[in-house]
C-alpha positions, 0 to 999 in steps of 0.5 A: 351539526351531527353525522346524521344531519350531514348524511341527510343533506348529502343524500339529497344531492341529485346529480345524474350527469356527474357535474357535482362529483368533486363536491360529492367526493368531498362529502363522502371523504368527510363522512369517512373521517367522522366514522374514523374519529368515532362520532355517533349518529347524534353526537355533535361535532367539535366546533372546527368540524362543524364550521367546515361542514357549514362552509361545505353546505354553503358551497353546495348552495352556491353550486346549486345556483350555477347554470350549465350553458 
């Protein structure tokens, strides 16, 4: 997982009514942390951070399957 890949996947979120705002905020904070740590766009994240992002995107997929009724 790279910072470029994370930004690409995060930018694909479409949330016109703000339903996923808490999730989007987590992604933005995570990207800020990667900037602060000095990661380059194509530099691989360390194993712990990679696992955290993969878990985050798995949660996103599950959120996408939720229905608002």
